[in-house]
Structures are given as C-alpha cells and as structure tokens.
C-alpha positions, 0 to 999 in steps of 0.5 A: 721777157719774151721767154716770160711772154712765151710762157703766159702765152703757153699756159693759156693755150693750155687752158684752151685746150682744156677746156676744149678736151672737156667740151670733146669728152662729152660729145664722145671719144670719136671727136678726139682726133678733132682737138689733136688737130686744132690750130691751137695745138699748132700754136703751142707747138710753134711757141714752144719750138722757140729760135728753131719754130721761128727759122721755119715760118712760125709766123705762118702757124701762129697766123693759122692758130689764131684764125682757127680760134675764131671756129670757137664759141667761147670769148677769147682771155686777155692776155697779158703782154710786156713790150720786147723794145722801147723807142723813144724820141718823139717829144708827143704823140705817136699817130702812124706806124708803118714798116719796111721789112725788106730793109729792116725799118720802121718810120713813125709819125708824131702831132711833132710834125715829125717822122722818124726811122727806125733800125729794126736790126739796131732798134735805133732812131737813123733819121728825122723826117722834118717839112711838115708843120702840122701833126703827121696823121697818114703814112705809106711806103711804096716799093720800099723807096718812096715813103708818103707822108699826109698832115693838114690838107698837104702829102710828102713824097719822101725818099727814103734813102737820102730822106729828101723830100721830092714831091708835095701835094698841097689839097684843097684848102676848104676840103680841110684836113686829110684824115685817111690815105691810100697810095696804089702801086702805080703811085694814084693817091687817094685821100679822105677829107674832113668835108666827107670827100675822096680825092684822087690824084694822078701819079706822081713822076718821082724821078723827075720831081727829084730831077727839078728838086735837086736836094730840097724838093719843090711844091708839087700840085698835082691836078685832081682827077674829076671833080672836087 
C-alpha cells in the first residue's frame, strides 16, 4: 500500500513539476535554476529514496517541500491515499487523538467515554482507560507521563504508566460542557466552556494527588484563579 501511495504521490509531483517547467520556459531559460531548486523536487527525491531517506530526516524534507508549495499560485491537486493501518476497538465515534513520540504510543478518545492507548510499534491496543461517564472530547499529554482528558464538565489526570487516575477537576455546572482545553508546561489548565467563558485552574500537584489517592484516585477540585 505504501509503495502504491508513493507512486501516486510521485506522479502528482511529476505533473506539478511539468506545469512549473512549462511556465518557467515561457519566462526564459534564465529561470531554469529556480525549478531545479524547487521544494517539489526535494519532496519527490525524498519520496523516491524510501527508507534510507526516512532515516536521514525525510520528514524535514517533506515539510520543507509542502511549505514550498505555498509559493505557487495554483491550487494543489487532491491526492487519494489509503490507510496503512486500521485501529479498531472503540464502539462509538473517535473524537480526539494525541501521540507521545518518545514512547511510541498513541491515545484516542471516543463518544463511548473511554480512552485507548495504542502501541505504535505493534499497532495494538495496550490499555483501555475508563472513568469518564460522558464522551471524552479533549486529550493532552504533559511530559509524556501525565494524560489530561476532558469529558462533560470534568477534567481527569492519568498516569500514563499505571493508567491510574491521579486527579479530577470538577468545573462549574453552570458553565456547561468543556469545548476546549490547554495545559501549559507548568501544569496550569485552561478550559473553554459552552457558556463562552475560559477558566484557568492552578497547577495540580500530581505526586501529592497520587499519594492521597492510592491506586484508585480521588476527586480534586482546584480553585479557579480569577472570577468565574
């Protein structure tokens, strides 16, 4: 499948290069060097080099190539692609994804109120995280060790090694469901609510919460800083 995808992509790049070559030839031979240095050519070369190019940083060439396309005036063509892997397990719609590249683990959340952890090497589910009673709409990792999840008006914090719930934030009932969430490096939590408000919660001392929780976890309600 991957080989077929690369073949289609190279064909697309070849067509685009042909179009650019035709335009440049109309402007004069003096512009020929511009095409040779085009990010499209770099992208095509990276795709053609296969695994060796990937090992040498093809991701950077791929990004540079795509960013270089923004310099062209033409609308990019749609490329049909097929999935390389299919992960199944959720019983309802998948709502959010987050990946921890150092550990090679992907997390997915769903309307079925669960979060699943996937091993990207084996493409297999290694854990099903349960605790929320509503669709889990937001996910964020902090340092690869803490996983923040939001569902309804609650935020939970999980240990990504034991999958124990370390803390739970109960937001205001009158603010409605959480529609967005951002966690900063120091653990400060910002949540956007249905009622148009954004609330800031002070950092959670996850270690203290874990010690108090034992293996089961305890509800945790930090005070919001500022009004509302």
